[in-house]
BADO-229245 format. One record per residue (C-alpha): x, y, z; residue in three letters. Coordinates in pm, whole numbers, padded with zeros to 5 digits, always signed. Example, Ala and Ser with C-alpha at 12.3 -4.5 7.8 and 13.67 -1.06 7.14 Angstrom:
+01230-00450+00780ALA/+01367-00106+00714SER/
// end
This chain:
+00000+00000+00000MET/+00143+00342-00090PRO/+00250+00578+00185LYS/+00043+00890+00238ARG/+00208+01224+00164ILE/+00076+01546+00316LEU/+00179+01909+00281GLN/+00169+02162+00563GLY/+00338+02442+00753VAL/+00584+02394+01039VAL/+00437+02537+01361THR/+00702+02422+01610SER/+01065+02308+01599ASP/+01149+02321+01971LYS/+01205+01946+02017ASN/+01525+01773+01906GLU/+01481+01600+01566GLN/+01106+01669+01568THR/+00882+01927+01404ILE/+00509+01988+01436THR/+00333+02032+01103VAL/-00013+02186+01061LEU/-00197+02027+00768VAL/-00515+02194+00643GLU/-00773+02018+00429ARG/-01069+02173+00250ARG/-01386+01997+00148PHE/-01743+02079+00058LYS/-02004+02017+00328HIS/-02238+01741+00204PRO/-02561+01919+00299LEU/-02479+02290+00307LEU/-02243+02283+00004GLN/-02015+02528+00186LYS/-01636+02492+00177THR/-01515+02378+00520VAL/-01155+02411+00644ARG/-01026+02152+00890LYS/-00675+02134+01023SER/-00472+01876+01212LYS/-00123+01874+01362LYS/+00125+01595+01293TYR/+00463+01539+01457ARG/+00731+01450+01203ALA/+01091+01330+01225HIS/+01348+01588+01113ASP/+01686+01417+01158ALA/+01901+01721+01064ASP/+01697+01988+01248ASN/+01699+02196+00928LYS/+01332+02304+00915PHE/+01216+02613+01104LYS/+00879+02763+01196VAL/+00693+02892+00890GLY/+00853+02652+00637ASP/+00620+02464+00403THR/+00711+02094+00405VAL/+00591+01760+00273ARG/+00568+01470+00519ILE/+00549+01099+00446GLU/+00391+00825+00652GLU/+00636+00578+00808CYS/+00672+00312+01077ALA/+00640+00445+01434PRO/+00956+00628+01544ILE/+00831+00719+01894SER/+00505+00740+02087LYS/+00375+01030+01878THR/+00590+01031+01560LYS/+00463+00835+01260ARG/+00575+01075+00985TRP/+00909+01179+00835THR/+00992+01501+00649VAL/+01050+01445+00277MET/+01155+01788+00152LEU/+01063+02152+00151GLU/+00765+02214-00074ALA/
// end
């Protein structure tokens, strides 16, 4: 099964080798037909600590690295 790839903005880089990425998705409400914005935060593995707050990055699903990390940073989008 292919790995999921998401794109988002880095909101935190305070932890060692970890960044928090805010991913926003937009969809049309089934009944109201209005565009709805939902966002979710993912913690991703950044081995080189090279991404900073405000960077747009792509993250890829991976095997669990820690209790909360299941994503790795691919590259800057």
